[in-house]
N, C-alpha and C positions, 0 to 999 in steps of 0.2 A: 552575455546571458542577460535576459530581461527580468528574471524572477528568482533571484537567489533565496530570499527569505521563505517564500512558499514552498520551494523545493526542499530546503533544509528542514522545514517543519514536517513535510511529508516523510522525509527520510528519518526524522526523529521519532515520529509515530510508528513507522515501520520497525525501528529498533525496539521500541517498547512492545510491539506486537510479537516480535520474535522472542523477546524475553519472556512474555507471558506464556507463549506457546511452549517454550523450553521448560518453564516451571510447571506446566500441566494445568494452567488456569485457562480452561477452554472458554469460559464466559468472557473473561477480560480480553483474551486473544481475539475472539470474534468481534467484540466491540472495537478494539483497536484496529483490526484489519479493515473493518467497515469505514472507520475514520480515515485510515490511510488511503483506501480506495477513493473516497470522496476527494481527498486532497490531491492525489495523483491525477484523478480524472479532470480536475480543474486546470491541470497543467498540460493538457493535450497539445495546445498551441506551442508550448515551449519544446516539447519532445519533437514535434513535427518541424517547427521553424528553426529553432536554435540548434538542435542536434541532428536534424534531418532524418529522424526515425519514422518509419511508417506506423509502427506500433508504439504504445505507451508502455514501457516495461514495468513501471511501478504499478500501474493499474492491472496489468496482466498478472503480475505476481500476487497482488492482493486478491484478485478473483480466484486464482488457483488455490491459495492458502485457505480462503474462506470455504471453497468447495470441499477441500480435504477435511477441514475441521467439522463442517456440517455432516459430511459422510461418516465421520468417526463417532458422531454423537448418536447416530441411529442404532 
């Protein structure tokens, strides 16, 4: 793998976002999911090249979670 530290950081931010969501802190959860999305999106080449994945599962999850949080805020 070519990018251990950035992927570990993206995963750490993901864990914080999940925690904030579980605590019901929507504002913090949204901010952290946005940060996770940015971090995962920067790793597209890793998911494609190193893992052979057509999709970036981290970015996909972050988008899904953000959509769900934004829909529940309405």
